[in-house]
C-alpha positions, 0 to 999 in steps of 0.5 A: 179730508181735513177741515179748513181750519186745520188745513190752513194752520198746517199750510200756513208755515209753508215747507219750513215745518216739513224741513224741521220735522225731516231733520228731527226724524233723520237723527232717529233714523241714523241713531236707530232710536225708538221714535215710537215711544216718544210719539206715544209719550207726547200723545201723537197718533201715528195713524193721524200723522200718516193720514196728514202726510197722505193728505199732503201727498195727494194734494201735490199729485193733482195736475192743477197743484201749484208750486207750494202744494207740490213742494209740500207733497214731496216733503210729506212723502219724504217724511213718510219714507223716513218713518218707514225706514225706522225700525218698528214701522210695521208694528206701529202700522205705518206701512201702507203699500199703496201709499208707498207706491204713490210716494215713490212715484210722486216725482213724475206727478210733481215735476211739470212735464212741459217745463222744457217747452217754450213759454208763451209771451203772455205767461211769464207770471210765476205761480208762487203767488197762487201758493198763498191760497190753496184751492178748496177741496170738495167735501161731498166725496164719501171717502178718499182713496189713495189712488184717486183720479186726477181732476178733469182737464177742463177744470185745470188751470194752465200753470207755468213755472219760473226757474226759481219754482223749478229749483224749489221742486228739484230740491224737494225731489232730491230730499225725497230720493235721499229718503227713499235711499235711507228707506232701502238701506233699512227696510227689506222688500224681499216679500213685497216684489211689487213695491221693489219693482215700483222703486226701480221705476223711480230711477227710470222715470222721465222726470229724473231724466230731465232733472239731470239737466239741472243737476250739478257736476258730479263724480260718481263713485261706488258706496258713498254716504247718502248725505254726500250725494249731490246729484240726481244721477248719483242717487239713482245709481245708488238706489240701483245698487241698493235694489240689487241687494239680496234682501230686496228679493231674487234678482231673477224676478226683477231683472227686467226692471234692472235692465230697463233702468240700466238702458234708460240711465245709459241714454240719459248719461250719453246725452249729458256727457256723464258716460265716463262716470256711469260706466264705473257703476255699470262695471261695478254692477257687472262685477257684483252680479256676475252671471246674472248681469250678462243677459242684461249686458247683452241687451244693453249693448245691442240697444246702445248700438241700434239706438245711436245717433249720427253725431260724431261726438255721441258715436265716440262716447257710445263706442267707448262705452261699448268697448269698456263693457265688452272688456268684461265679458268672456271670449264666447260672449265676445264672439257672439257680440261680434257676430251680431255686430257683423249683421248690424254692419249690413243693416239698412239704417245708415247710422247702424253701419256707421256706428259699427265701424266706430265699435270695430275701432274700439275693439281693435284697440283691445288685446286680441282674444285667443280662439282656444278661449272660446267654448263654441268652435263655430264662434272662434272665427269671430275672435281674431282682429283679422275678421274685424278688419276684413269682414266688418271694417274693409267691407264698408268701403263699398257702402252705398252711403258716402259717409260710411265709405269715407269713415271706413277708409279713414279708420283703415288708415288709423288701424295702421297706427295701432301697435297690434301686429295682427292688425297690421298683418291683416291689412297687409293681406288685403293690399299686398301679395307678400303676406300670402304665406299667412293666407292658408290660415283662413277657415274658408280656404282650409278645406281646399288646401286639404285637397290633393288636386287643389294647387296652392298657386291657384290660391296665390294667384287669387290673393294677388288679384284680390290685392290688385282689385283692392288697390284699384278700388282705393285709387278710384275712391281718391277720385270719387265725386264726394269730397269727404270720400276723397279725403278719407281715401287720401288718408288711407293711401298715405297710411298704406304708403307710410307703413310699406303696405303698398310700394312707394312708386310714382303711380301711387304717389302721383295720386297724392300730387294730383289731389293737391290741385283738387277742385274742392279746397278741403281736399287740397288742404288734406292732400297737402297735409298727406304729402307732408306726413309721407315726407316726414315718414320717408324723408330719404325717399327720392320718389316721395320728395318728387311727389312732395314738390309736385304737390306743394310747389304749384299750390303757391299759385292756387286760386284759393288764398288759404291754399296759397298760405298753407303751401307757403307755410309748408315751404317756409318750414321745410326749406327756408327755416332749415338753412343754417350756417355751414362749415366743413366740420358741421353735421347736417341733421335729417331736416337739413339734409332733406332741405338740400335734397329737395333743392337739388331736385328743383335744380335738376329733375324738377326744373319745371317747377321753377316758375311756381317756386319763383312766385313764392319768393316774390311773396316772401320778399314783400314779407321781409323774410330774407334777413342778413343772417339768412343770406349769410347762412345761405352763402356759406353753403355755396362751397358745400357739396350741395352748392347747386341748391344754395345758388338756386335760393340765392338767385331767387333772394338776391334781388330783394336783399340790399346788402350782400357779401359780393366778394364771395359771389365774385370768387364763385364767378372766378371759380366757375369761369376756370372750372369745367365741371359745374353743371348747367343749372348752377351756371345759370343761377350764378349768372343770374346772381351776377346780373342782379348785383351788377348795379352794385359792382364797380367799373373795373369788376364789370369790365372784367366780367364782361370780358369773361362773358364775351370770350365765353360766348365766342366759343359757341360751345355753351348750352342754350340755357347758359347762352341765354343766361349769359346774354341776359347778364351781359345786358344787365352789366351794360344797363345804366341810367343813360340810355345812350350809354346803354345803347353804345354798350350793346352796339359794341358787344352785340355787333361783335357777336353778330359779326361772328355769326354773320360771317358763318351764316354767309358762308352757309347761305352763299355756298351750297357746299358749305350748306351740306356740311353744316355744324348742327350744334354750332348753328343751334348755339348761334340762334340765341345770339341773333335774337339779342335785344335792342340791336338794330341791325340784327333783323336785317341779317336774319331775314334771308337766314330765317326764311331759309329755315321756313322754306318747305316745298314751295320755293317759287312762291317766295317774294322775288326780292329775296335772292334765294334761288341758289338755296335748296329747300329743306336742306337744313336739319329740322332742329336747326329750322325749329330754333331758327323759327324761335329766333325769328319769333323773338325778332318779330316781337321786337320789330312790328314791321317783321310781323306783317312780313312774316305772318303769311310765311308762318301761316303757310308753314302751318298749312303745308309744313311737315316738320312737327317741331317747326310747326309746333314752334310756329303755333307758339310764336303766332300766339305770342305775337297775338298778345302784342299785335292783337289786331294784326294776328287776329286774321290768322286765328283760323290758321292757328285753330286749324291745328286743333285737328292736326295729325300730330297730338303734340301740336293739337295739345299745344294749340289747345293750351295756347288758344285757351290762354288767349281766350282767357285774357280776351286777346281772342274772341269767340268769332267764326268757327273757333267755338265749334273747332274747340267742340271737335277737340272734345272727341279727340282720339287721344283721351288726354287731349279730350279731357284737357279740352273739357277742363279748359271749357268748364273751369277756365272759359265757361266761367268767363262767359256762362252763356257761351254754350247756349249761344252756339248750341243750335249752330253746332247742329248745322256746323257738325253736319256741314249744312250751310243752307240755313240763312243764319247758321254756318255762314262764316267763310271757310276753305274746303280743306277746313270744312273737311277737317272739322266735319263730323257729318255722317252716320260714322260720326253720329256718336261723336256729335251726340257726345258733344251735344250731351256735354253742352246740355249737361252744363246748361241751366234750366233757363237755358234748356227751356229757351233752347227748346223754344229756339229750336222750334222757332229757328229749325222746325219752323224753317221746315214747316215754312219750307225755307229748308227743303226736306232733301237728304241733307235736310232730312238728316238735320231734322232727324238729328234735331228730333233726336236731340230734343229726345235726349234726357239731358234736355229735360229740365232738372227742376222736373227730374231732380226728385226722381234722383232721390232713391226711396230706400235711403234712410233719413240720416243720409246726405240727400235726405238731410236736405228735405226742405230743399226737396219740398222746395223742388217739388213746388218748383217742379209744379210751377215749371211744369205748368210753364213748360206745358204752356210753352209746348202747347203754344209754340211746339205743338202746332209745328209738330202737327204741321211737320207730321202732315208734311212728312206723311205727304213726303213719306219721309222716314223722319216721321219715326224720329218725330214720333219717338220725340213725342213718346219721350216728351209725353211721358210726363203728360200721358194723361193729357195727350188729348188736351195737348193735341186737341187739333189733331185727334189722329196724332193724339191716338197715335201718341197714346198708342206709342206710350202704351206700346213703350210700356209693354216693351219695358215690361218685356225687355226690362229697359229703363224707359229712356229712348235711345236716339238711334232707335227709330219706330217702324213706320207704315203709312195710312193706306196700309192700316190695320184695325188694332192700331191708330197708326196703321202698320203692317203686322209684325211676326211674333218673334221679331223685335226692333232691338235685341232681346235677352235670351229666354230662360230655360223653364225647367231650370227656373222651376228647379231653382225655385223648387230648391229654395 
């Protein structure tokens, strides 16, 4: 060590002296002048200089060194490197191998390793102040070795560095690394392999890894001047290049160090987004080292793939890196990598499987390798793109992770956008049988095709079946439970449709339209995007146009506002914005032609979307979208071939447009009156436009149009749609501010029309001969006129007429005031009667006195009517009347709900929809048996109706009344079993026919009842499950214990069903069973493990809930169970088996506490323990899942027949008899042989 005076003198000037000396030595290093002569002339001892430098180097190496000591140490090491790099350093005895290694490794000691951690609040003080006084060194050390140990930890002071301190140290590190690079340029390490290895370690040091975070943005290029290097990564790469030079030794001897450096630097560069620049260095090294670099490259590629993280941005950079490196290797090496990647795609780690898909996508973008370029024939099968698609990418469609599934499907869609023909053909082979001609090239089929006895059509059938299975699987993924999988499947489906891989048929397109109404908002938006892409790709395909309309137009009324806005935006772009001015000689481009094709479909084949379309115009009118220019352009199309679409738009916008060219509209009206070729839809739209502009027309024009309408209506030859539109237009033409004038207009024209109808109807009603010669079409056309609004005399004419339509087989029950004895029942055609009912319904909506008079007739028709159309219309009418006359119709809700079990599916579906609407708007309450009748619809024989009922209950009704299921659950048990002996449940009035119609009593309906129970329980909250369990004990079990309910045949069935319900797994609290659903084999990156905090919370919640449930069970249920067991044993009831089965299921979670639970009945405790042990043995033998099926009963023998082995005394069973079917015993010889063959 130096003496104190010399040490203070050297350290007093700080690092300025080091910088000046470094600058001076750099000149000699560049000029290669002899610095040694100058040092000798000035009397400077080289040995002393090296000793002084070593002193500073070792001082900064200590852990307790302050900032100034560390900076000085780095500067001293830099000076030593410069001296070594000057020729003659070895001759002047400057080289010291241990000191060189210490200097090269100094950065790891001088840079504070905890600088990246958060500091304590009381330790913000910089350590610069400590640099003014150095810690005195002990002088009792006999000698000082260069590699002396660090000071003990208990003598060290905890130092914290400010940002300024760190920058000082960083600048010194940069200077040291530059000096090291100059040293490597001139000094040969060929004979010093250990020093070469240590220099390599500098680039892999963790200190450099962290320093990169503080480095400047850099652009790396190969062979740059050292003085121009600005960042540590650049310098590290430059050092790596220099170390690869031959003068530093044989590359085979240090290749492990080079590989470590490459791997570490790759990890660093991925983290800080320097990947694109660093790959240039890697590529350069591979080109320089040729075959020597290939082993390193293989290992590097595997490290990249295996150590990748889940974040998509990192995976994208990593896959690009793999692709760039792969492009430089031979076909044989490429095949080896693909073979390894194939194994990686089946790795248990989810991220590996996910990243393998990313790598496949990068490899597919590269030119396909030819099999003949592969030196190993066995590896040639890994070269084609077909292998990447079918064996790596498409195989991940069935991955256990939804993330990998979705990513694979999304990438499959992207493959179709690649320009490679082989990629497209490989996907065609998966989904289309049209590519069968290429299948014979598969290596695994070649051996079969070479056989004479192998028919080729077997192979064709196999490919067809595989294509169907793949397509069916994709369609199932469109309905997957995970939203991300559904989105990716939609993207894949659209890609296949766009590129004609699968047929563009309605079955496939319907999936896209349905997903536009998906429960998840993100899936709805994705589906809207997908149908839009498909429409752009195939604008002339009619089926695609229909699917687009079915998907986009209903989204206008979506419950999510963002979906509404997106649908409106799409409709605006495709329909409104393409309405340009039209002339005879103008050309319609593809976009305009598509617009009018879509509007044409809305006029004809997709008229059911009219209401949704009208909603869009209601919103647009508030946004002032319909400018005068738009109206002018629109009217110009009313004379074109696609005029129907123009009139459709005009009928929607005319009401919100203040000024219109009325002359052209009136000309169109005149043309329509004189023409016979205009379609019904266009006529209705023109009539709608005339009605909307009626207020702006003068009296003469109105009179002319009214005369035209009256003469038109009197012919009774118009279609029903046109008649309704004409009547509405006539009403609008007669409306005025003066009510009396309006009424006078209606009396005049309505009276005229009704008089014509009356004369015809009177002839039919009063003449039996005329009734047999009814003009059915004329009778149907008369009906809309009879329901003309605001005409007071209409309903007096309609009373006898419409009642004739409703007559069934019971003419004697009609009121005596109606003189209809001369009219035969059911003599009118069904179509006439169905329209007559609608007319009467419209009249009832206008006149309350008719409602009270005809409601009993409607109810009677529902009960005994035979015509499906009539009864269907009666249901619609009664539900419509319920909206306006709620209190009057409320008494007839049981009559309406009885139709939920009608023999005709169409009536059941109609009733379900109408009642759901009434319940939503609260015009009808859940009173009487309505809820239970809804539940019966869940097990409707038509799956579509059952599914519709489930949707209505869960998504429409349960949201308004979350307690609905739990409130009615217990009563379901009594209602479905037609048990009415309980004092509280199933006591509402019902007719015998209704009881029979909705009864699910008996063993033949057991599965239906339990399907309903499970459905209800699945949608309970844990609080509801807990409460319903206790309530069942108090209201059902307690009634049997107190003998309020007798244990007769019906009572035994109720009690048995109650125990079976309590045994259902759906009755178990989710807080207790939630953790059981997490599989143990999942990786930490999986979705369910991403919520580990939630799992911990669930574990704590489970413990609390278990204690609460345990206490409630012991206090409320156990006493009842003990009493019931005694009662059932006395009566020798078979329900005892269900009781024991319930206890077996319940006590599985408390198998170690059975005696505590049943401390009041030791015999019962022993029996439960025995049942649990027996169940465990049965699971081991039979392989059951431990869930007791509700149909399984224990074999019972009562106490007097006991045997010694069992606490529950039972008769011995034959060794070969089982209560349930057992799997067949395997052939022992075959099993032994199969194990031997392995």
